C-alpha positions as CSV (number, residue, x, y, z in Angstrom):
1,X,0.0,0.0,0.0
2,X,1.5,3.3,-1.0
3,X,1.7,5.9,1.7
4,X,1.9,9.6,1.2
5,X,3.4,11.8,4.0
6,X,2.2,15.3,4.3
7,X,4.3,17.6,6.4
8,X,2.4,20.6,7.8
9,X,4.2,23.7,8.9
10,X,5.0,23.8,12.6
11,X,2.4,25.2,15.0
12,X,3.3,27.6,17.8
13,X,2.5,26.0,21.2
14,X,3.4,28.1,24.3
15,X,5.8,30.1,22.2
16,X,7.6,27.0,20.9
17,X,7.2,25.5,17.4
18,X,6.1,21.9,17.4
19,X,6.2,19.7,14.3
20,X,2.8,18.2,13.3
21,X,2.8,15.5,10.7
22,X,-0.1,13.8,8.9
23,X,0.5,10.4,7.3
24,X,-2.2,9.1,4.9
25,X,-3.0,5.5,5.9
26,X,-4.0,4.5,2.4
27,X,-7.7,3.8,3.4
28,X,-10.3,6.1,1.9
29,X,-11.1,8.9,4.3
30,X,-8.7,7.6,7.0
31,X,-5.6,9.6,8.0
32,X,-3.3,8.7,10.9
33,X,-1.5,11.6,12.6
34,X,1.4,12.3,14.9
35,X,2.5,15.4,16.7
36,X,5.9,15.8,18.3
37,X,7.5,17.9,21.1
38,X,10.0,20.5,19.9
39,X,12.8,18.0,20.6
40,X,11.2,15.5,18.2
41,X,9.8,13.2,20.9
42,X,6.4,11.8,20.1
43,X,3.6,13.8,21.8
44,X,0.5,12.1,20.4
45,X,-0.7,9.8,17.7
46,X,-4.1,8.8,16.4
47,X,-6.3,8.6,13.4
48,X,-9.2,10.5,11.8
49,X,-11.8,9.3,9.5
50,X,-13.7,11.9,7.4
51,X,-12.3,14.6,9.6
52,X,-13.3,13.1,13.0
53,X,-11.1,11.3,15.5
54,X,-11.5,7.6,14.9
55,X,-9.8,4.6,16.5
56,X,-7.0,4.6,19.0
57,X,-5.6,7.8,20.3
58,X,-2.4,8.0,22.5
59,X,-0.7,10.9,24.2
60,X,2.8,10.7,25.7
61,X,4.8,12.6,28.3
62,X,7.9,14.5,27.1
63,X,10.1,11.6,28.2
64,X,8.2,9.2,26.0
65,X,6.2,7.4,28.6
66,X,2.5,6.8,27.7
67,X,0.2,9.4,29.3
68,X,-3.2,8.4,28.1
69,X,-5.0,6.1,25.6
70,X,-8.6,6.0,24.5
71,X,-10.7,5.0,21.6
72,X,-12.8,7.3,19.4
73,X,-15.7,6.3,17.2
74,X,-16.9,9.0,14.8
75,X,-15.3,11.7,16.9
76,X,-16.7,10.5,20.2
77,X,-14.9,8.7,23.1
78,X,-16.0,5.1,23.3
79,X,-15.0,2.2,25.5
80,X,-12.2,2.1,28.1
81,X,-9.7,5.0,28.5
82,X,-6.6,4.6,30.5
83,X,-4.5,7.4,32.1
84,X,-1.0,6.9,33.4
85,X,1.4,8.5,35.9
86,X,4.6,9.7,34.4
87,X,6.2,6.6,36.2
88,X,4.1,4.4,33.8
89,X,1.8,3.2,36.5
90,X,-2.0,3.2,35.9
91,X,-3.6,6.4,37.2
92,X,-7.2,5.9,36.1
93,X,-9.5,3.7,33.9
94,X,-12.6,5.5,32.8
95,X,-15.3,4.0,30.6
96,X,-17.0,6.1,27.9
97,X,-20.2,5.6,25.9
98,X,-21.2,8.2,23.3
99,X,-18.5,10.6,24.5
100,X,-19.7,10.5,28.2
101,X,-18.4,8.7,31.2
102,X,-20.5,5.6,31.7
103,X,-20.0,2.6,33.9
104,X,-17.5,2.1,36.7
105,X,-14.4,4.3,36.7
106,X,-11.4,3.5,38.9
107,X,-8.7,5.9,40.1
108,X,-5.4,4.8,41.6
109,X,-2.6,6.1,43.8
110,X,0.8,5.9,42.3
111,X,1.5,3.0,44.7
112,X,-1.1,1.0,42.7
113,X,-3.7,1.0,45.4
114,X,-7.3,2.0,44.5
115,X,-8.0,5.6,45.3
116,X,-11.6,5.8,44.2
117,X,-14.3,3.8,42.4
118,X,-17.1,5.8,40.9
119,X,-20.1,4.8,38.8
120,X,-21.3,7.0,36.0
121,X,-24.4,7.0,33.9
122,X,-24.5,9.2,30.8
123,X,-21.7,11.4,32.2
124,X,-23.2,11.9,35.7
125,X,-22.3,10.1,38.9
126,X,-24.9,7.5,39.6
127,X,-24.9,4.7,42.2
128,X,-22.2,3.8,44.8
129,X,-18.9,5.5,44.9
130,X,-16.1,4.6,47.2
131,X,-13.0,6.6,48.3
132,X,-9.9,4.8,49.7
133,X,-6.8,5.7,51.7
134,X,-3.4,5.0,50.0
135,X,-3.2,2.0,52.4
136,X,-6.2,0.5,50.7
137,X,-8.8,1.1,53.5
138,X,-12.1,2.6,52.5
139,X,-12.6,6.2,53.8
140,X,-16.2,6.7,52.9
141,X,-19.0,5.6,50.7
142,X,-21.2,7.9,48.6
143,X,-24.5,7.3,46.9
144,X,-25.3,9.4,43.8
145,X,-28.4,9.7,41.8
146,X,-28.3,11.5,38.4
147,X,-25.2,13.4,39.4
148,X,-26.4,14.5,42.9
149,X,-25.0,13.3,46.1
150,X,-27.7,11.5,48.1
151,X,-25.7,10.3,51.1
152,X,-22.1,10.1,52.4
153,X,-21.0,8.0,55.3
154,X,-17.6,7.2,56.7
155,X,-16.8,3.6,56.2
156,X,-16.9,2.8,59.9
157,X,-20.6,3.9,59.9
158,X,-21.6,1.9,56.9
159,X,-24.0,-0.3,58.9
160,X,-26.0,2.9,59.6
161,X,-26.0,4.0,56.0
162,X,-29.5,5.2,55.1
163,X,-30.5,6.7,51.7
164,X,-32.2,10.1,51.8
């Protein structure tokens, strides 16, 4: 498959010129792209279809470590997105449906322990959310409905947990 590389003029970002390159993937309407930091290190890579983000998108820290990865379908976030600390450890895993947070999202301390577990429905907190100490102990439990906090209790009072 013949590939054609198109080099766009650098763009000014925070007063620095960053190179931005588009590489035609050879599929009708599909273009993959990359952008680099001023030193040439890869900043982000992804693909578009008919002018909309489509497929895997990845962003990198200046040192080359993966920063985030998510999937787009017709310009909207879809499926599981992962965010990473600069150390490379997982920072968060967030699920998307139709460009909105949907389902269980998990956030982590850099030591790998769970920091929070939150449930979303159509972009709004909905259901049980838990927040943890870096040691792994639960601090408190929240109940949300349609984005509004209904109840919050410290974990040691969980047996007294009553919905409003």
